[in-house]
C-alpha positions as CSV (number, residue, x, y, z in Angstrom):
1,X,5.6,-19.2,-6.0
2,X,4.7,-22.7,-7.4
3,X,2.8,-24.9,-5.0
4,X,0.3,-27.5,-6.0
5,X,-1.4,-27.5,-2.7
6,X,-4.8,-25.7,-2.8
7,X,-4.7,-22.4,-0.9
8,X,-7.7,-20.8,0.9
9,X,-7.1,-17.6,2.7
10,X,-9.1,-16.7,5.9
11,X,-9.7,-13.2,7.3
12,X,-8.9,-12.8,11.0
13,X,-9.3,-9.9,13.3
14,X,-6.0,-8.7,14.9
15,X,-6.4,-7.7,18.5
16,X,-2.8,-7.0,19.6
17,X,-1.6,-4.4,17.1
18,X,-0.7,-1.2,19.0
19,X,0.9,2.0,17.9
20,X,2.0,5.0,20.0
21,X,-1.5,6.3,20.1
22,X,-3.0,3.0,21.3
23,X,-4.7,0.0,19.7
24,X,-5.0,-0.1,16.0
25,X,-8.0,-1.9,14.5
26,X,-6.6,-4.5,12.0
27,X,-7.5,-7.6,9.9
28,X,-5.2,-10.2,8.5
29,X,-5.7,-12.3,5.4
30,X,-3.8,-15.5,6.2
31,X,-1.2,-16.9,3.9
32,X,0.6,-20.1,3.0
33,X,2.8,-21.7,5.6
34,X,5.8,-21.4,3.2
35,X,5.1,-17.8,2.2
36,X,8.4,-16.0,1.5
37,X,7.1,-12.5,2.4
38,X,4.4,-10.8,4.5
39,X,2.5,-7.8,3.1
40,X,1.1,-4.6,4.6
41,X,-1.4,-2.3,2.9
42,X,-2.2,1.2,4.1
43,X,-5.4,3.1,3.5
44,X,-6.2,6.7,2.1
45,X,-7.0,9.9,3.9
46,X,-9.1,9.2,7.0
47,X,-11.0,12.5,7.2
48,X,-12.0,12.0,3.6
49,X,-13.5,8.6,4.4
50,X,-10.5,6.3,3.9
51,X,-10.4,3.1,5.8
52,X,-8.8,-0.4,5.5
53,X,-12.0,-1.4,3.7
54,X,-11.6,1.1,0.9
55,X,-11.9,-0.7,-2.5
56,X,-8.4,0.1,-3.7
57,X,-6.9,-1.2,-0.5
58,X,-9.0,-4.4,-0.6
59,X,-8.0,-5.1,-4.2
60,X,-4.3,-4.4,-3.5
61,X,-4.5,-6.8,-0.5
62,X,-6.2,-9.4,-2.8
63,X,-3.3,-9.1,-5.3
64,X,-0.7,-9.9,-2.6
65,X,-2.8,-12.6,-1.0
66,X,-3.3,-14.3,-4.4
67,X,0.4,-15.5,-4.1
68,X,-0.3,-17.0,-0.7
69,X,1.3,-14.1,1.2
70,X,-0.2,-13.1,4.6
71,X,-1.6,-9.5,4.3
72,X,-2.2,-7.1,7.1
73,X,-4.6,-4.1,6.8
74,X,-5.2,-1.7,9.6
75,X,-7.0,1.6,10.4
76,X,-4.9,4.6,11.2
77,X,-5.2,6.2,14.6
78,X,-8.7,7.8,15.0
79,X,-10.2,5.7,12.2
80,X,-12.9,3.1,12.8
81,X,-12.1,1.4,16.1
82,X,-8.5,2.5,16.2
83,X,-7.6,4.6,19.3
84,X,-6.1,8.1,19.1
85,X,-6.9,11.0,16.8
86,X,-5.9,11.8,13.3
87,X,-2.4,13.5,13.2
88,X,-2.3,14.9,9.6
89,X,0.2,12.3,8.4
90,X,2.8,12.8,11.2
91,X,1.9,10.2,13.9
92,X,0.5,7.9,11.1
93,X,4.1,7.2,10.0
94,X,4.6,5.6,13.4
95,X,1.4,3.6,12.9
96,X,2.9,2.1,9.8
97,X,6.1,1.3,11.6
98,X,4.1,-0.4,14.3
99,X,2.3,-2.5,11.7
100,X,5.6,-3.5,10.1
101,X,7.0,-4.6,13.5
102,X,3.8,-6.6,14.2
103,X,4.2,-8.5,10.9
104,X,7.9,-9.2,11.5
105,X,7.2,-10.4,15.1
106,X,4.3,-12.6,13.9
107,X,6.0,-14.2,10.8
108,X,9.7,-13.5,10.9
109,X,9.5,-12.7,7.2
110,X,10.6,-9.7,5.1
111,X,7.8,-7.3,4.4
112,X,6.3,-5.9,1.1
113,X,4.5,-2.6,1.6
114,X,1.7,-1.0,-0.5
115,X,-0.3,2.1,0.2
116,X,-3.0,4.1,-1.5
117,X,-3.1,7.9,-1.7
118,X,-2.5,9.3,1.8
119,X,-1.5,5.8,2.9
120,X,1.1,5.6,0.1
121,X,2.8,8.9,1.1
122,X,2.7,8.0,4.8
123,X,3.8,4.4,4.3
124,X,6.6,5.2,2.0
125,X,7.9,7.8,4.5
126,X,7.8,5.0,7.1
127,X,9.2,2.2,5.0
128,X,11.9,3.8,2.9
129,X,15.2,2.8,4.4
130,X,13.7,0.2,6.7
131,X,15.8,-2.9,6.0
132,X,12.9,-5.1,7.0
133,X,10.9,-3.9,3.9
134,X,12.0,-5.4,0.6
135,X,9.4,-4.0,-1.8
136,X,7.4,-0.7,-2.1
137,X,4.1,0.0,-3.9
138,X,2.6,3.5,-4.2
139,X,-1.0,3.5,-5.6
140,X,-2.5,6.8,-6.6
141,X,0.5,8.7,-5.1
142,X,-0.9,12.1,-4.2
143,X,0.8,15.4,-4.9
144,X,-1.9,17.9,-4.0
145,X,-5.4,17.1,-2.6
146,X,-8.0,19.3,-0.9
147,X,-5.5,22.0,-0.1
148,X,-2.9,19.5,1.3
149,X,0.5,19.3,-0.3
150,X,2.5,16.0,-0.2
151,X,6.2,16.0,-0.4
152,X,8.6,13.3,-1.6
153,X,12.1,14.6,-0.8
154,X,12.6,11.3,1.1
155,X,12.5,9.2,-2.1
156,X,16.3,8.9,-2.4
157,X,16.3,7.1,0.9
158,X,14.2,4.3,-0.5
159,X,17.4,2.6,-1.8
160,X,17.6,-0.3,-4.2
161,X,14.5,-2.2,-3.2
162,X,12.0,-2.7,-6.1
163,X,9.4,0.1,-6.3
164,X,6.1,0.2,-8.2
165,X,4.0,3.3,-8.7
166,X,0.5,2.9,-10.3
167,X,-1.8,5.8,-11.0
168,X,-4.8,6.5,-13.2
169,X,-4.1,8.7,-16.2
170,X,-7.1,10.8,-15.2
171,X,-6.0,11.2,-11.6
172,X,-6.5,14.9,-10.7
173,X,-4.3,14.5,-7.6
174,X,-1.1,13.5,-9.5
175,X,-0.8,15.0,-13.0
176,X,1.3,12.7,-15.2
177,X,4.1,15.2,-16.0
178,X,4.4,16.3,-12.4
179,X,4.5,12.8,-10.9
180,X,7.1,11.7,-13.4
181,X,9.3,14.6,-12.5
182,X,8.9,13.7,-8.8
183,X,9.8,10.1,-9.3
184,X,13.1,10.9,-10.9
185,X,14.5,11.0,-7.4
186,X,13.4,7.5,-6.6
187,X,16.4,5.1,-7.1
188,X,16.2,2.2,-9.5
189,X,14.7,-0.4,-9.7
190,X,11.4,1.4,-10.2
191,X,8.3,1.0,-12.4
192,X,5.6,3.6,-13.2
193,X,2.4,2.4,-14.7
194,X,-0.4,4.6,-15.9
195,X,-3.8,2.9,-16.0
196,X,-5.7,4.1,-19.0
197,X,-9.1,5.7,-18.4
198,X,-8.8,5.5,-14.6
199,X,-9.3,8.3,-12.0
200,X,-7.7,8.5,-8.5
201,X,-9.7,5.6,-7.2
202,X,-9.2,3.5,-10.3
203,X,-12.8,4.0,-11.3
204,X,-13.6,4.6,-15.0
205,X,-13.9,7.9,-16.7
206,X,-15.2,9.3,-19.9
207,X,-15.4,6.8,-22.7
208,X,-14.0,4.0,-20.5
209,X,-16.5,4.0,-17.6
210,X,-15.9,0.5,-16.3
211,X,-13.9,0.1,-13.1
212,X,-10.2,-0.3,-13.5
213,X,-9.6,-1.9,-10.1
214,X,-9.0,-5.3,-11.8
215,X,-6.4,-3.7,-14.1
216,X,-4.7,-2.1,-11.1
217,X,-4.6,-5.5,-9.3
218,X,-3.2,-7.1,-12.4
219,X,-0.4,-4.6,-12.5
220,X,0.5,-5.4,-8.9
221,X,0.4,-9.1,-9.5
222,X,2.6,-8.9,-12.6
223,X,5.1,-6.8,-10.8
224,X,5.2,-9.2,-7.8
225,X,5.8,-12.1,-10.2
226,X,8.5,-10.3,-12.1
227,X,10.4,-8.9,-9.2
228,X,10.1,-11.6,-6.6
229,X,9.6,-14.7,-8.6
230,X,6.3,-15.4,-6.9
């Protein structure tokens, strides 16, 4: 999105985002007045410490916001100051839907969704087939974690919106061959990117110990520029 006007985002607390379980704690990175999309980013597994401030979530939000898009992050029910209790990925689907509705009401713009780990699974389940959502990003898409199994039979319902999947090539929760076989069911257009030397959290491993969060963010930015002409 070409615009010569300098852009400086501000972070604002959101006080009126409510889901079926009550108020959801949220923050908004403001965007340009002429932004063509609004973005939503969902966080990883709450009982394992995931929040809207998790590093991967922050860097994903930063990638969207770099194009001047307003970006909403929120805590799932029972996390941080959000009301309700953790619902093992069931009620959290409705939390994502409430966040999409909030963005649409606030901006009247189509929505781009990104989620990390648990947030990717839950968010894709909520957003696939939602005509308000025009792009989907799954970061560290989990298949099995701490005894929990994650299913993806819903992927055919995601339709023809652009889809990006990014995982570390050392992610123990989504082995490459298994994830690739799962994503066969996701309709085109889709892109799968493996970040070399990265674990589930896009931290470094082995002989490549430096953080790969910047690489992950760069992949998201390149995809946004390619697919949406931002």
